[in-house]
ZANUZA-242949 format. One record per atom (N, C-alpha, C, O): x, y, z; residue in three letters. Coordinates in steps of 0.1 Angstrom, whole numbers, plus 5000, padded with zeros to 4 digits. Example, Ala and Ser with C-alpha at 12.3 -4.5 7.8 and 13.67 -1.06 7.14 Angstrom:
513249435078ALA 512349555078ALA 513249675078ALA 514249675085ALA 512849785071SER 513749895071SER 512950005079SER 513450115080SER 
! end
This chain:
045833126527MET 046433196516MET 045833326517MET 046533416513MET 044633366523TYR 044133496521TYR 043633576534TYR 042933666536TYR 044333506541SER 043633546556SER 044433656561SER 044133716571SER 045433686555ASP 046333826559ASP 046333916547ASP 047034016548ASP 045833916538LYS 045733966523LYS 044534046522LYS 043434026527LYS 045134166515THR 043834256510THR 043734246494THR 044634256486THR 042334216491ILE 042034196476ILE 041234306470ILE 040234336477ILE 041434376460LEU 040434456450LEU 040034406441LEU 040734336433LEU 038834426439ILE 038034346425ILE 037634486419ILE 036934556426ILE 038134526407THR 037534626398THR 036134576392THR 035934456388THR 035334656392GLY 034034586383GLY 033434496397GLY 032934386395GLY 033534556410GLY 033134416421GLY 031734426419GLY 031234316421GLY 030934516416THR 029634446417THR 028834406404THR 027634396403THR 029834386395GLY 029134286383GLY 029034176388GLY 029334146400GLY 028434076378SER 028333936380SER 029533846386SER 029533806397SER 030433846378LEU 031833776380LEU 032033836395LEU 031933766405LEU 032433986396GLY 032834026406GLY 032434036421GLY 033034056432GLY 030933996418ARG 030133956431ARG 030633816435ARG 031133786446ARG 030633726422ALA 031133566426ALA 032333576434ALA 032533496444ALA 033133666430ILE 034533686433ILE 034533716450ILE 034933636459ILE 033933826451VAL 033633876464VAL 033233756475VAL 033933726485VAL 032333716471ASN 031533576479ASN 032733486481ASN 033033436492ASN 033333466472GLU 034433346472GLU 035933386483GLU 036533316490GLU 036133516481ALA 037033586490ALA 036633586506ALA 037333586516ALA 035233606506ILE 034733576519ILE 034733456527ILE 035033436538ILE 034433356514ASN 034533236520ASN 036133146524ASN 036433036530ASN 036733256519ARG 038133206518ARG 038933306530ARG 040133316531ARG 038033366538ASN 038333456551ASN 039433546546ASN 040533556552ASN 039133636535ALA 040333726532ALA 040333836543ALA 039233866550ALA 041533916545LYS 041534016556LYS 040434126553LYS 039534166560LYS 040834166542LYS 040234276535LYS 039834236522LYS 040434146516LYS 038634306517ILE 037934276504ILE 037634426498ILE 037034496506ILE 038034486487ILE 037534616480ILE 036834596471ILE 036934506463ILE 036234656471VAL 034734646459VAL 034734796453VAL 034434886460VAL 035134796440TYR 035734916435TYR 034634916421TYR 034734816413TYR 033835006419SER 033035006407SER 032235176407SER 032035246417SER 032035186395ARG 031135336394ARG 029835346400ARG 029535456405ARG 029035256400ASP 027735256401ASP 027035246416ASP 026735146422ASP 027035366421GLU 026335386436GLU 025435286440GLU 025635196448GLU 024135296432TYR 023035196436TYR 023235046436TYR 022734976445TYR 024034986425THR 024734846428THR 025534796443THR 025334706450THR 026434916445GLN 026934906458GLN 026434876469GLN 026734786477GLN 025134996469VAL 024335006481VAL 023234876481VAL 022634836491VAL 023234836471GLU 022134686468GLU 023134566475GLU 022834486484GLU 024134586469MET 024934486472MET 025434476487MET 025534376494MET 026034616493GLY 026134606507GLY 025034566517GLY 025234566529GLY 023634536511ARG 022434516519ARG 022434366519ARG 021834306529ARG 022834296510ILE 023234166508ILE 023934116515ILE 023534036523ILE 025434156513LEU 026634116520LEU 027334216530LEU 028334286528LEU 026734216540ASP 027034276553ASP 028034206560ASP 027734156571ASP 029234226553ASP 030334146559ASP 031534256562ASP 032034336554ASP 031834246574PRO 033034366578PRO 034134376570PRO 034734486569PRO 034634246563SER 035834246557SER 035634336543SER 036634386538SER 034734366539ILE 034234446529ILE 034234586530ILE 033634646538ILE 034934636520ARG 034934776518ARG 034534846504ARG 035434826495ARG 033234926500TYR 032834986491TYR 033335096487TYR 033235196494TYR 034035106475TYR 034335256471TYR 034135306457TYR 034735236448TYR 033335416455ILE 032935446442ILE 034135486433ILE 034935566437ILE 034135436421GLY 035435496416GLY 035335436399GLY 034535346396GLY 036035486389ASP 036035446378ASP 037735426373ASP 038735496375ASP 037435286366VAL 038935236363VAL 039435366353VAL 040635386355VAL 038935446346ARG 039335546337ARG 040035676347ARG 040835766342ARG 039735656361ASP 040535756367ASP 041935696374ASP 041735626384ASP 043035736370TYR 043835676378TYR 044435736393TYR 045135666401TYR 044035856395THR 044235896407THR 043435826416THR 043935796427THR 042035806413ARG 040935706424ARG 041835576425ARG 042035536436ARG 042435516416LEU 043035406417LEU 044035406426LEU 044035326435LEU 045035486424TYR 046135486431TYR 045535486446TYR 045835406454TYR 044535586447ARG 044335606463ARG 043735466472ARG 043835446484ARG 042935396462VAL 042235256467VAL 043235156469VAL 043135076478VAL 044335156461MET 045235036462MET 046135046473MET 046834946474MET 046335136480ASP 047235146490ASP 046835046500ASP 045835026507ASP 048334966499SER 048334836511SER 047434736504SER 046834656511SER 047334726490VAL 046534596483VAL 047434516483VAL 048634556481VAL 047134396483ASP 047934276476ASP 047634216463ASP 048434206454ASP 046634186465PHE 046034116450PHE 044934236444PHE 044234316450PHE 044934226432VAL 044134306424VAL 043334206412VAL 044134156403VAL 041834166412VAL 041734096399VAL 040234196393VAL 039234236399VAL 040834216382HIS 040634356370HIS 039434276363HIS 039534186354HIS 038334306368CYS 037034296359CYS 036134396354CYS 035034366349CYS 036534486355ALA 035934616351ALA 035934646336ALA 037034676331ALA 034834656328ALA 034934676312ALA 033634666307ALA 032734596313ALA 033434736296LEU 032134756288LEU 032234616282LEU 033234586275LEU 031334526283LYS 031334406279LYS 030334366265LYS 030434266257LYS 029534446264HIS 028534376252HIS 028934456239HIS 029234576238HIS 028934366229VAL 029534376215VAL 028734486209VAL 029434576204VAL 027434486208ASP 026734556201ASP 026734716210ASP 026534816203ASP 027034726220VAL 027234856227VAL 028734906223VAL 028835016218VAL 029834816224ALA 030934886219ALA 031234906201ALA 032234966196ALA 030134846195GLU 030234876181GLU 029435026179GLU 029635106170GLU 028735046188ARG 027835176186ARG 028835296196ARG 029035416193ARG 029335256205ASP 029735366212ASP 031635296215ASP 032135246225ASP 032335316202PRO 033835276204PRO 034635346212PRO 035435286220PRO 034635456212ILE 035535576221ILE 035335526240ILE 036235526249ILE 033935506240GLU 033535456254GLU 034435326257GLU 035035316268GLU 034335236246ALA 034635106249ALA 036135106253ALA 036735036261ALA 036835216243ILE 038435236243ILE 038535276257ILE 039135206265ILE 037935416261ALA 038335456272ALA 038335346285ALA 039335326292ALA 037435286286THR 037135176297THR 038135066295THR 038835046304THR 038134996283ASN 038734856283ASN 040234876281ASN 040934776285ASN 040934996274ILE 042334996274ILE 042835116282ILE 043735106290ILE 042235186281ASP 042735326290ASP 042535276306ASP 043335296316ASP 041335196306GLY 041335186322GLY 042435046326GLY 043135036337GLY 042434966318ALA 043434876319ALA 044934926320ALA 045734856327ALA 045235046314ARG 046335116317ARG 046635166328ARG 047735186333ARG 045435206334HIS 045535286347HIS 045535186357HIS 046135216367HIS 044935076355VAL 045034966369VAL 046434916367VAL 046934886378VAL 047234906356ILE 048734856354ILE 049634956363ILE 050434936372ILE 049235086359ASN 050335186367ASN 049835216380ASN 050835216388ASN 048835236385ALA 048435216399ALA 048935106409ALA 049335126420ALA 048934966401ALA 049334856408ALA 051134866411ALA 051834836420ALA 051434906401ILE 053034916401ILE 053535036409ILE 054635026415ILE 052635166409ASP 053035246418ASP 052835216433ASP 053535266442ASP 051835116436ARG 051435106450ARG 052134966452ARG 052034916463ARG 052734906445GLY 053634786449GLY 052634676451GLY 052934586459GLY 051534656446VAL 050634556444VAL 051334436439VAL 052034426429VAL 051134316449LYS 051734196445LYS 051734106432LYS 052534046426LYS 050534116430LYS 049834036420LYS 048434076413LYS 047434066420LYS 048234106401VAL 047334136391VAL 046834026384VAL 047633956378VAL 045433976383LEU 044733906374LEU 043733966366LEU 042633976370LEU 043933986355ALA 042834066344ALA 041933936339ALA 042233826335ALA 040833986340VAL 039733916331VAL 039433926320VAL 038834036317VAL 039633846311SER 039533846298SER 038433746289SER 037733656294SER 038333786278SER 037233696270SER 037733616260SER 038833636256SER 036933526255ASP 037133436240ASP 037033556231ASP 037933536223ASP 036333676228LYS 036433736219LYS 037733826220LYS 037533916211LYS 038533846224ALA 039933886223ALA 040733806215ALA 041733856209ALA 040333676214VAL 041433596202VAL 040533586189VAL 039333556188VAL 041633636179ASN 041333696168ASN 040133756166ASN 039133696161ASN 040033896170PRO 038733976172PRO 038434026158PRO 039234066149PRO 036834016160ILE 036434086146ILE 035334226149ILE 034734306142ILE 035534206164ASN 034434326169ASN 035434436178ASN 036434396183ASN 035034526179LEU 035434646189LEU 035834586201LEU 036934596205LEU 034634516207TYR 034834496221TYR 036034386223TYR 036934386231TYR 035934286212GLY 037334176211GLY 038734266209GLY 039734246215GLY 038634376200ALA 039934446198ALA 040534506209ALA 041734496212ALA 039334566219THR 039834616229THR 040434536244THR 041134586253THR 039734426243LYS 040234316253LYS 041534296248LYS 042534306255LYS 041534266235LEU 043034186232LEU 044134316235LEU 045234296241LEU 043934426231CYS 044834546235CYS 045034536249CYS 046234536251CYS 044034526262ALA 044434496272ALA 045034416278ALA 045834436288ALA 044334266270ASP 045534166272ASP 047034186271ASP 047734136280ASP 047534246260LYS 048634286256LYS 049434366268LYS 050434336274LYS 048534486268LEU 049134546282LEU 049434496295LEU 050334546302LEU 048534396299PHE 048834356310PHE 050234256310PHE 051134266318PHE 050034166298ILE 051534096298ILE 052634176296ILE 053734146300ILE 052534296288ALA 053834356286ALA 054134416300ALA 055334426303ALA 053034456309ALA 053434516320ALA 054434446330ALA 054734516339ALA 054834356329ASN 055634276334ASN 057134316332ASN 057934296341ASN 057434376321ALA 058734406318ALA 058834516325ALA 059934526331ALA 057734636328TYR 057934736334TYR 058234756353TYR 058434856359TYR 057934606357SER 057834566371SER 058534436372SER 057734336374SER 059734416372PRO 060634316375PRO 060534266390PRO 060734346399PRO 060334156392LYS 060134086406LYS 059234186419LYS 059434186431LYS 058434266411LYS 057734346421LYS 056134306419LYS 055534226427LYS 055234366406THR 054234346405THR 054034236396THR 054334276384THR 053534116396ALA 053333996387ALA 051834036377ALA 050734056384ALA 051734036365PHE 050634046358PHE 050133946349PHE 050933906340PHE 049033896350SER 048433796342SER 047033806340SER 046233886346SER 046733696330VAL 045333746323VAL 044633596323VAL 045333496321VAL 043333586324ILE 042433466325ILE 041633496315ILE 041433616312ILE 041233396308ARG 040133416296ARG 038933296299ARG 039333186302ARG 037733336300PHE 036633296302PHE 035733286287PHE 035933366277PHE 034933206288GLY 033833186276GLY 032833316282GLY 033133406289GLY 031233256277ASN 030233286286ASN 029733236298ASN 029633116301ASN 029333346307PHE 029033316322PHE 027633256326PHE 026633326326PHE 027633156328VAL 026333116333VAL 025633196346VAL 026333216357VAL 024233256344GLY 024233346355GLY 024333466356GLY 023833526366GLY 025233536347SER 025233656346SER 024333766340SER 023633756330SER 024533886349ARG 023433966340ARG 023534016330ARG 024634066327ARG 022334016321GLY 022634066307GLY 023033926296GLY 022933946284GLY 023433806299SER 023633726292SER 022633676284SER 021533736284SER 022833586276VAL 021633526266VAL 021033416274VAL 019833376272VAL 021833366283ILE 020733256290ILE 019633356297ILE 018433346295ILE 020233446306GLU 019033536312GLU 018233576304GLU 017033576307GLU 018733606292TYR 017333666283TYR 016433566279TYR 015233586278TYR 016833466277PHE 015933346272PHE 015033306286PHE 013833296287PHE 015733296294ARG 014933266309ARG 013933386312ARG 012933366319ARG 014233506306ARG 013433616309ARG 012133606300ARG 011033656304ARG 012333556287LEU 011133546277LEU 010333476280LEU 009133506280LEU 010933326286LYS 010433226289LYS 009133276301LYS 007833246301LYS 009733336308SER 008933366323SER 007833476319SER 007133516328SER 007733526310LYS 006833656302LYS 005833556294LYS 005033616287LYS 005833456294GLY 005033366284GLY 005433326270GLY 004933236264GLY 006333416266SER 006733406253SER 006633246245SER 006833156253SER 006533216234LEU 006333086229LEU 007633086217LEU 007733006208LEU 008533196218THR 009333236205THR 010433256213THR 010333316224THR 011733216208LEU 013333246213LEU 014033286201LEU 014133206192LEU 014633406200PRO 015333436189PRO 016933356187PRO 017633346197PRO 017133326178ILE 018533276177ILE 019033316163ILE 018533306152ILE 020433386169THR 021133416155THR 021433326144THR 021133376132THR 021833206145ASP 022133136135ASP 022232986142ASP 022632966154ASP 021832886136CYS 021832736144CYS 023432676144CYS 023832596152CYS 024232736132ARG 025332676135ARG 026632766148ARG 027832746150ARG 025732866154MET 026332946165MET 026632816179MET 025932726184MET 027932856180THR 028632766193THR 029032886201THR 029432996197THR 028932826217ARG 029732916228ARG 030432846239ARG 029932746244ARG 031532886244PHE 031832836253PHE 030932886268PHE 030332996269PHE 031032806275PHE 030032856291PHE 030732816302PHE 031132696302PHE 030832866312ILE 031432836328ILE 030532906338ILE 030133026336ILE 030332836348LYS 029532886358LYS 030232986366LYS 031332966369LYS 029633106370LEU 030133216378LEU 030833156388LEU 032033196389LEU 030433066397GLN 030933016407GLN 032432966405GLN 033433016411GLN 032632836395ASP 033532786390ASP 034632906386ASP 035832906391ASP 034133006378ALA 035233126373ALA 035733196385ALA 036933226385ALA 035033226396ALA 035633306407ALA 036233196415ALA 037133236422ALA 035933066416GLU 036833006424GLU 038232976415GLU 039332976420GLU 038132956406LEU 039532946395LEU 040233096396LEU 041433106394LEU 039533196398CYS 040633296398CYS 041533346409CYS 042633406408CYS 040633276422LEU 041233326433LEU 042433176438LEU 043233176446LEU 042033066428ASP 043032936429ASP 044232976422ASP 045232956428ASP 044233046410MET 045533116404MET 046033206408MET 047233206406MET 045533316415ILE 046333426421ILE 047833366429ILE 048833406425ILE 047733276438PRO 048933236444PRO 049733186433PRO 050933196436PRO 049433126421THR 050433046412THR 051033136405THR 052233106402THR 050633226401ILE 050833316389ILE 052133396392ILE 052233466403ILE 053333366380ASP 054733436382ASP 054433576373ASP 055133676375ASP 053633586363GLY 053633716357GLY 053633676343GLY 054633606340GLY 052833706334GLY 053133696317GLY 052133576312GLY 052033556300GLY 051333486322GLU 050533366318GLU 049433436314GLU 049133546319GLU 048733366303VAL 047233386299VAL 046833226301VAL 047433126296VAL 045733216311ILE 045233096316ILE 043633106312ILE 042733186314ILE 043632976304THR 042532946298THR 041932826303THR 042532726300THR 040632816312PRO 040132706317PRO 039432596308PRO 038732636300PRO 039532506308LYS 038732396299LYS 037232426302LYS 036732416314LYS 036532456291MET 035132506294MET 034232396282MET 034632386270MET 033132346287PRO 032332286277PRO 031732386269PRO 031432496274PRO 031432356254ALA 030732466247ALA 029332376240ALA 029232246239ALA 028632466235TYR 027232426233TYR 026832506219TYR 027132626217TYR 026032416210TYR 025032516201TYR 024132586209TYR 023432536218TYR 024232716204MET 023332786211MET 021632756209MET 020832796216MET 021532706199TYR 019932636196TYR 019432536206TYR 018232516210TYR 020832446210ARG 020232326219ARG 020132426232ARG 019132396239ARG 021132546237VAL 020832596247VAL 019432656249VAL 018632636258VAL 019232706240ALA 017632736238ALA 016432656240ALA 015332696244ALA 016832526236GLN 015732436236GLN 015532376249GLN 014532326253GLN 016932396256HIS 016932316269HIS 016132406276HIS 015332356284HIS 016332546276ILE 015832636288ILE 014032656282ILE 013132696290ILE 013732626272HIS 012432646267HIS 012032566257HIS 011732606245HIS 011732406263PRO 011532336251PRO 010232366242PRO 010132316230PRO 009432446248GLU 008132456242GLU 007932536233GLU 007032536225GLU 009132656233ALA 009032766222ALA 009732716207ALA 010532626204ALA 009032806201THR 009632776184THR 010932896188THR 011032986195THR 012032826176LEU 013132916175LEU 013233006162LEU 013032946151LEU 013433106163ALA 013133196152ALA 014433266147ALA 015133346153ALA 014533236138LEU 016433286134LEU 015933456130LEU 014933506123LEU 017133516137CYS 017033666138CYS 018233716130CYS 018433836131CYS 019233656124GLY 020333666119GLY 021533746128GLY 021233826137GLY 023233706123ILE 023933756133ILE 023933906132ILE 023633966122ILE 024233976145ARG 024234106147ARG 026034136142ARG 026934056141ARG 026134276139PRO 027334306136PRO 028334306147PRO 028134366157PRO 029534216143GLY 030634196151GLY 030434056159GLY 031134026170GLY 029533956153GLU 029233856160GLU 030133726151GLU 030233756139GLU 030533606157LYS 031033506154LYS 030233416151LYS 029133426157LYS 030433306142ILE 029633186144ILE 030433106156ILE 029833056166ILE 031733096155THR 032433006167THR 033533106171THR 034133196165THR 033633046183GLU 034533156191GLU 035733066193GLU 035732946192GLU 037033146196ASP 038433046195ASP 039033116212ASP 039233226216ASP 039232996218LEU 040233056230LEU 041533066227LEU 042133166231LEU 042232966221ILE 043532946218ILE 043632896202ILE 043232786198ILE 044232976194ILE 044632966181ILE 045732886180ILE 046332846191ILE 046132836166GLN 047232736163GLN 048532846164GLN 049632796169GLN 048432966160ASP 049633036162ASP 050133036173ASP 051233076173ASP 049432996186ASP 049833016200ASP 050032876205ASP 050132856217ASP 050132776197ALA 050232656203ALA 051732586208ALA 051932496216ALA 052732696200ASN 054132666203ASN 054232726218ASN 054932666227ASN 053632816220ARG 053632886236ARG 052732816246ARG 052732876257ARG 051932726246THR 050732706251THR 051032526259THR 051332436252THR 050932526271TRP 050832396279TRP 049732366283TRP 048932466285TRP 049232246285ASP 048332156289ASP 048532156306ASP 049532116311ASP 047732206312CYS 048132186328CYS 047032126336CYS 046832156348CYS 046232046329GLY 045131966336GLY 043732046333GLY 043132036322GLY 043232106342GLU 042032136340GLU 042132286333GLU 041132346333GLU 043132336328PHE 043432436322PHE 044632456314PHE 045532386317PHE 044632566303TYR 045632586295TYR 046432696300TYR 045832796305TYR 048032686299ILE 048232846301ILE 049132876286ILE 049432786279ILE 049332976284THR 049933026273THR 050933126275THR 050433246276THR 052433096276MET 053033186280MET 053733286272MET 054033246261MET 054133396274PRO 054933496264PRO 055533466252PRO 055133506241PRO 056733356256ARG 057533346243ARG 057633186244ARG 057733136255ARG 057733116233PRO 058233006230PRO 058932906239PRO 058532796242PRO 060032986244ASP 060932916250ASP 060632916265ASP 061432846272ASP 059532986272ASP 059432996283ASP 058732886290ASP 057532846286ASP 059332846300MET 058832696305MET 057632696314MET 057432796321MET 056832606315CYS 055632596325CYS 055532456327CYS 055932366319CYS 054832436342TYR 054532276343TYR 053432236333TYR 052732316328TYR 053332106333GLY 052132066324GLY 052932016313GLY 054132006313GLY 052231986300ASP 052731936290ASP 052432016279ASP 051332066278ASP 053432046268ARG 053432096255ARG 052032036247ARG 051831916245ARG 051332136243VAL 050032116233VAL 050732076220VAL 051932116218VAL 050131996211PRO 050631956198PRO 050732116190PRO 050232216193PRO 051732096179THR 051832216174THR 050532256163THR 050332376159THR 049932166160ASP 048732216152ASP 047532226165ASP 046332196162ASP 047732266175PHE 046432256188PHE 046032396185PHE 046832486182PHE 044832386186HIS 043532506187HIS 042532446194HIS 042132336194HIS 041932566202TYR 040832526208TYR 039832636207TYR 039932756210TYR 038432576199ASN 037632666199ASN 035832606201ASN 035632486204ASN 035032686200SER 034032636206SER 033232506197SER 032432426201SER 033632526185LEU 032932426174LEU 033332276180LEU 032532196185LEU 034832286178ASP 035332126182ASP 034832106195ASP 034431986196ASP 034632176208ALA 034332156219ALA 033032116221ALA 032832026229ALA 031932176212ALA 030732156210ALA 030432006209ALA 029731946216ALA 031531946196GLY 031231826192GLY 031331756204GLY 030431686208GLY 032331776212GLU 032931666224GLU 031731676236GLU 031731576244GLU 030931766238SER 029931826248SER 028931716248SER 028631656239SER 028331706263LYS 027231616261LYS 026131666268LYS 026131716279LYS 025131636260LEU 023931706266LEU 023331716279LEU 022731806284LEU 023731576283SER 023531576300SER 024131676308SER 023631726318SER 025431696303ASP 026231806312ASP 025531926308ASP 025732016316ASP 024831956298LEU 024032086296LEU 023132116308LEU 023132226314LEU 022432016310GLU 021532016321GLU 022132066335GLU 021632156343GLU 023032006337VAL 023932006351VAL 024432176351VAL 024232256360VAL 025032206339LEU 025232356337LEU 024232446342LEU 024432516352LEU 023132446333LEU 022232516335LEU 021432536348LEU 020932636353LEU 021332386352GLY 020732396363GLY 019132386362GLY 018432396372GLY 
! end
């Protein structure tokens, strides 16, 4: 599928971006373009991944002209670039808007103008019923990508894929807990014992992104089925000897995260290992329609998850 294709990954030096690059190498992609704004991480990544199929380009998704240049002859785009930390977005909302919303608009315009075949935008559970600035910017970006299909009929297909927390990503709470353990700390901070989150391994997310690109027609919001766990149980598993210290919920945080809300049930289909939400209720999709009262949130999923699976997830 990818042996004669060129794929561009925005935010390609980030945790998910790197995993997608590795997976694209495994699938013998003809050319892999890593697009990001951090020179150091590109140099570091190039020393580790010295593969002839990879091209590294310095650039920012805020720069349409640069995106237009690097999308020359690109077949597929996976859009990972974003400002992702809730507290950072709350503190610097203008920067989050410039990257997450304006950047999405530039990716869309460059892809249409260059005739890219398919674009898959990576989204977050925080885009569903957002209460923080980060989630609001991701929701806006999702809407932009889905609406972009109207501007590019039968030319460029735009779809969205939503994930929860990535296991193994830089800056994640799991990495934070492990770092505290390695430093000998006997205390792990927990915001609230009721808090639950969805989790997925980076490798699984990368594989799903590349699996889905050939199948998308444009307009789909893809939601993989992921396990969810209480955060205090995650902390206990990582560092059983530590005492958990309640530190309170930070501004913009939720107790429970949603991936699909009941209002979207009439547009959602169960496709086995993932759900697909279509733009309109009368849009057809393979799989089975979910019940009209269906919703997918981390509290319900945590009640169904097994602690033995948590050990496999965290490794």
